[in-house]
C-alpha positions in Angstrom: -34.5 -21.4 44.4 -33.5 -18.1 46.0 -29.9 -19.1 45.9 -30.1 -20.0 42.2 -31.7 -16.6 41.5 -29.0 -14.9 43.5 -26.3 -16.8 41.6 -27.9 -16.1 38.3 -28.2 -12.4 39.1 -24.5 -12.4 40.2 -23.5 -14.1 36.9 -25.4 -11.5 34.9 -23.8 -8.7 36.9 -20.4 -10.2 36.3 -21.0 -10.6 32.6 -22.3 -7.0 32.4 -19.2 -5.8 34.2 -16.9 -7.7 31.8 -18.8 -6.4 28.8 -18.6 -2.8 30.2 -14.9 -3.2 30.7 -14.4 -4.5 27.2 -16.6 -1.6 25.9 -14.6 1.0 27.9 -11.2 -0.5 27.0 -10.0 0.6 23.6 -6.6 0.2 22.1 -5.9 2.8 19.4 -3.7 2.3 16.3 -3.2 4.8 13.5 -3.7 4.5 9.7 -2.1 7.1 7.4 -2.0 7.9 3.8 -3.4 10.3 1.1 -7.1 10.1 1.6 -7.9 13.0 -0.8 -6.6 14.0 -4.1 -5.2 11.9 -7.0 -3.6 9.3 -4.7 -6.7 8.9 -2.5 -7.2 5.3 -3.6 -3.8 4.3 -2.0 -4.5 6.1 1.3 -8.0 4.7 1.6 -6.6 1.2 0.8 -4.2 1.6 3.7 -6.9 2.7 6.1 -9.1 -0.1 4.9 -6.4 -2.7 5.5 -5.9 -1.5 9.0 -9.7 -1.4 9.7 -10.1 -5.0 8.4 -7.2 -6.4 10.4 -8.5 -4.7 13.5 -12.0 -6.0 12.9 -10.6 -9.6 12.6 -8.9 -9.3 16.0 -12.0 -7.7 17.5 -14.2 -10.5 16.2 -12.1 -13.0 18.3 -12.5 -10.9 21.5 -9.9 -8.1 21.0 -6.5 -7.8 22.6 -5.7 -8.4 26.3 -3.9 -5.4 27.8 -3.3 -5.2 31.5 -5.7 -8.0 32.1 -8.5 -6.4 30.2 -9.9 -7.4 26.8 -9.7 -4.3 24.6 -11.2 -3.4 21.3 -8.8 -2.2 18.7 -9.9 1.2 17.2 -8.3 2.6 14.1 -7.8 6.4 13.9 -7.1 7.5 10.3 -5.1 10.6 9.2 -5.0 12.2 5.7 -1.3 12.9 5.1 -2.1 14.2 1.6 1.0 12.5 0.0 3.3 15.1 1.4 6.3 15.0 3.8 4.8 17.8 5.9 1.4 16.0 6.0 3.0 12.8 7.2 5.1 14.6 9.8 2.0 16.5 11.1 0.1 13.2 11.1 2.7 11.5 13.3 2.5 14.3 15.8 -1.3 14.4 15.7 -1.6 10.6 16.3 1.1 10.9 19.1 -1.1 13.5 20.8 -3.7 10.8 21.1 -1.2 8.4 22.5 -1.0 6.3 19.3 2.3 4.5 18.9 1.5 2.1 16.1 0.8 3.4 12.6 -0.2 1.4 9.5 1.1 3.7 6.8 1.9 6.1 5.2 2.1 5.3 1.5 4.4 7.2 -0.7 8.0 8.4 -0.7 7.5 12.0 0.3 5.4 10.8 3.3 8.0 8.2 4.3 10.7 10.8 4.2 8.6 13.2 6.3 7.4 10.7 9.0 10.6 8.8 9.8 12.4 11.4 12.0 9.2 12.6 13.7 8.0 9.0 14.4 11.5 8.2 15.8 11.2 11.1 18.3 7.7 10.0 19.2 8.8 6.3 19.5 6.2 5.2 17.0 6.2 2.1 14.8 5.3 2.9 11.2 4.9 1.0 7.9 5.3 2.5 4.5 4.6 1.4 0.9 7.1 3.8 -0.6 9.4 2.9 -3.5 12.0 5.4 -2.4 15.6 4.3 -2.4 15.7 4.9 1.3 12.2 3.6 2.2 14.0 1.7 5.0 17.1 2.8 6.9 18.9 0.9 9.6 18.9 4.1 11.8 15.1 3.8 12.0 14.5 0.4 13.5 10.8 1.0 14.1 10.1 1.5 10.4 8.8 -1.5 8.3 8.2 -1.8 4.6 5.0 -3.3 3.1 6.6 -4.5 -0.1 9.8 -4.2 -2.2 10.3 -1.3 -4.6 11.0 -1.4 -8.4 14.7 -2.2 -7.9 13.5 -5.7 -7.0 10.9 -6.3 -9.6 11.2 -3.8 -12.5 13.5 -6.0 -14.6 11.2 -9.0 -14.5 8.3 -6.7 -15.4 10.0 -5.2 -18.4 10.9 -8.7 -19.7 7.3 -9.8 -19.3 5.9 -6.7 -21.0 8.2 -7.1 -24.0 6.9 -10.6 -24.6 3.4 -9.1 -25.2 4.6 -5.8 -26.8 7.8 -6.6 -28.7 7.4 -3.4 -30.7 8.5 -1.3 -27.8 12.0 0.0 -28.6 11.6 3.4 -26.8 9.6 4.5 -23.8 8.9 7.9 -22.2 8.3 7.8 -18.5 6.2 10.4 -16.7 6.0 10.9 -12.9 5.8 13.7 -10.3 8.9 15.8 -9.8 9.4 14.8 -6.1 11.0 11.8 -4.5 7.8 9.8 -5.0 8.3 10.2 -8.7 12.0 10.5 -9.4 13.1 7.6 -7.2 10.8 5.2 -9.1 10.9 6.5 -12.7 14.7 6.7 -12.6 15.0 3.0 -11.5 12.3 2.0 -14.1 14.3 3.8 -16.8 17.4 1.7 -15.9 15.4 -1.5 -16.2 14.2 -0.5 -19.6 17.7 0.4 -20.8 19.1 -2.9 -19.5 16.5 -4.7 -21.7 17.5 -2.7 -24.8 14.7 -0.1 -24.7 15.6 3.6 -25.0 14.1 5.5 -22.1 13.5 9.2 -21.4 12.0 10.8 -18.3 9.5 13.6 -17.9 8.4 15.0 -14.6 5.5 17.2 -13.5 4.5 19.2 -10.5 2.4 17.2 -8.1 -1.2 18.6 -8.2 -1.2 19.2 -11.9 -4.6 18.7 -13.5 -4.0 19.7 -17.1 -1.3 17.5 -18.6 -1.6 18.8 -22.2 1.8 20.6 -22.2 3.5 17.4 -20.8 1.7 15.2 -23.3 3.0 17.5 -26.1 6.6 17.1 -24.8 6.2 13.4 -24.4 4.9 12.8 -27.9 7.7 15.0 -29.4 10.2 12.3 -28.5 8.0 9.9 -30.6 8.1 7.0 -28.1 6.8 3.5 -28.8 5.3 3.4 -25.3 4.5 5.7 -22.4 5.0 4.6 -18.8 3.1 6.5 -16.1 5.4 5.0 -13.4 4.4 6.1 -9.9 1.9 8.8 -11.0 -1.1 8.6 -8.6 -3.9 6.6 -10.2 -6.1 9.6 -10.7 -3.3 11.5 -12.5 -2.4 8.4 -14.5 -6.0 8.1 -15.7 -6.0 11.7 -16.9 -2.6 11.2 -18.7 -4.0 8.1 -20.4 -7.1 9.9 -21.6 -5.2 12.9 -22.9 -2.6 10.7 -24.6 -5.3 8.9 -26.5 -7.1 12.1 -27.4 -3.8 13.4 -28.7 -3.6 10.4 -31.0 -1.1 8.2 -29.2 -1.8 4.6 -30.1 1.1 2.7 -28.5 1.1 0.6 -25.3 0.9 2.4 -22.0 2.8 1.0 -19.0 2.7 1.4 -15.2 5.8 0.3 -13.4 5.1 2.2 -10.2 2.2 0.7 -8.2 -1.3 -0.6 -8.4 -4.4 1.5 -9.4 -5.6 -0.1 -12.7 -9.3 0.1 -11.5 -9.1 3.8 -11.0 -7.1 4.4 -14.2 -9.8 2.6 -16.1 -12.5 4.7 -14.5 -10.8 8.0 -15.1 -9.5 7.3 -18.6 -12.8 6.0 -19.9 -12.5 2.2 -19.9 -10.9 -0.7 -21.7 -11.5 0.8 -25.2 -9.5 3.8 -24.2 -6.7 2.1 -22.3 -6.5 -0.6 -25.1 -2.9 -1.8 -24.7 -1.6 -1.6 -21.1 0.9 -3.4 -18.8 1.2 -2.8 -15.1 2.8 -3.9 -11.8 0.5 -5.5 -9.3 1.7 -5.7 -5.6 -0.2 -9.0 -5.4 -0.6 -12.0 -7.7 -4.4 -12.0 -8.0 -6.2 -15.2 -7.2 -9.7 -16.2 -6.0 -8.2 -16.5 -2.5 -7.1 -12.8 -2.7 -10.6 -11.8 -4.0 -12.1 -13.4 -0.9 -10.6 -10.5 1.1 -13.4 -8.3 -0.3 -16.1 -10.7 1.0 -14.4 -10.7 4.5 -14.3 -6.9 4.4 -18.1 -6.7 3.6 -18.9 -9.2 6.3 -16.9 -7.6 9.1 -17.2 -3.9 8.2 -20.6 -3.8 6.5 -19.5 -1.7 3.6 -17.8 -1.9 0.2 -14.0 -2.1 0.2 -12.0 0.7 -1.4 -8.6 0.5 -3.0 -8.8 -2.6 -5.1 -5.6 -4.7 -5.1 -3.8 -2.0 -3.0 -6.0 -3.0 -0.1 -5.1 -6.6 -0.6 -1.4 -5.8 -0.7 -1.5 -3.7 2.5 -3.4 -6.3 4.5 -0.6 -8.7 5.4 1.3 -5.9 7.1 -1.7 -4.8 9.0 -2.6 -8.4 10.0 0.9 -9.1 11.2 1.0 -5.9 13.2 -2.3 -6.9 14.9 -0.8 -10.3 15.7 2.3 -8.6 17.1 0.1 -6.4 19.3 -1.7 -9.4 20.6 1.6 -11.2 21.4 3.1 -8.1 23.0 -0.1 -7.3 24.9 0.4 -3.5 24.3 -0.2 -0.7 21.9 1.8 1.7 23.9 5.3 0.1 23.6 6.3 0.3 19.9 9.7 -1.3 20.5 8.0 -4.3 22.2 5.5 -4.7 19.3 8.4 -4.4 16.8 10.3 -7.1 18.6 7.2 -9.4 18.3 6.7 -8.5 14.7 10.3 -9.5 13.7 9.6 -12.9 15.2 6.6 -13.6 13.0 6.9 -15.7 9.8 5.9 -13.8 6.6 2.6 -15.5 5.8 -1.0 -14.5 5.3 -4.2 -16.6 5.0 -5.0 -15.0 1.6 -1.6 -14.0 0.3 0.3 -17.2 1.2 3.9 -17.4 2.2 6.6 -14.7 1.6 10.0 -13.7 2.9 11.5 -11.1 5.2 13.7 -9.0 2.9 15.5 -5.6 2.8 18.9 -6.5 4.2 20.7 -6.4 0.9 19.2 -3.1 -0.3 18.6 -1.2 2.9 20.8 -2.8 5.6 17.7 -3.9 7.6 15.6 -7.0 7.2 12.1 -5.4 7.7 10.5 -5.6 4.3 7.7 -8.0 3.4 8.2 -9.8 0.1 5.3 -11.8 -1.4 4.6 -13.1 -4.9 3.7 -10.1 -7.2 2.0 -9.8 -10.5 2.4 -8.3 -13.9 -0.9 -7.5 -15.6 -1.5 -7.2 -19.4 -4.4 -5.7 -21.3 -4.2 -6.2 -25.0 -6.6 -4.8 -27.7 -9.0 -3.7 -24.9 -9.2 -7.2 -23.3 -7.5 -8.3 -20.1 -5.0 -11.1 -20.9 -4.4 -11.9 -17.2 -1.9 -11.3 -14.4 1.2 -13.4 -14.3 2.5 -14.5 -10.9 6.2 -13.9 -10.1 7.5 -15.7 -7.0 9.7 -13.9 -4.4 13.4 -14.8 -4.2 16.2 -13.5 -1.9 
């Protein structure tokens, strides 16, 4: 009996020691994006994807590093959708020993972080639609999804099926790389489909779009496309367009954010006729992500479909970390990441892409969607399959 008690006590002691080690052992990864301002929905979605992917790994016991089971902890940084913010974020995370970063989001941030992260030997993802979102000289940079050069033509064709009256369009976007690299490509797609396109750019941080709306409407466009304007900005633009009497369709060929645009603009009755690009083809399987998020993190998800679109990259990164057994050697994690098939339990199967456009095959390409709202009612989101 005494022996049994002694063995039981020893077992409890060992279990307590293992638990304490697991509690003390943490593996930090970073999440970065604009978590304040008009693009906050995108940054919060990036952080949410990283947190959910980490929670899924932690629920299975964490990651084994140097023989210890470690909990993955996500450290978020608000890069404010600027190049300087992303560069500062890379250094701030590096000061905490963080070598793996899920994010940032936009083109200015991607431009700012790449050289700094390269010096810090950090692996990063970005969701930028910049023409140089990936570069072969930065092998530790990965891309969450293709830019408009890949899908804008298919989107214009689908939009014209629903709104054949569009013969001219005015595109509006910020006057930095996050705007010009997207709107200019979108404009080419419109022109290639017989639609006259003009471009209008505004200073990022603008809150009163009335002068811009006046210039837009002076060209008498059949449609206005908010391109890559942050969701909060796009919502204000939509609201002011309708208040100014514009009745034509409004497009968005520059990223998700319909939920926020609806909220800011005033709802379906204001938006009325709208077509937009979705990074994911929405299905019940995709919606299940929100339930997983609530179960594991105990709070409501933020970011809508942007969270869903970012999640495969975050999940694949966590899997690569598990396979590599490290969060400190970014090159080793990157090597494991490149070996993984592009697939996700909610998103389905996709492709590695990027070689043709960027010279490096480090871009995830899943099925995407084109959404339509007509006469204030959602028609649905068409699924477009990925192709090489």
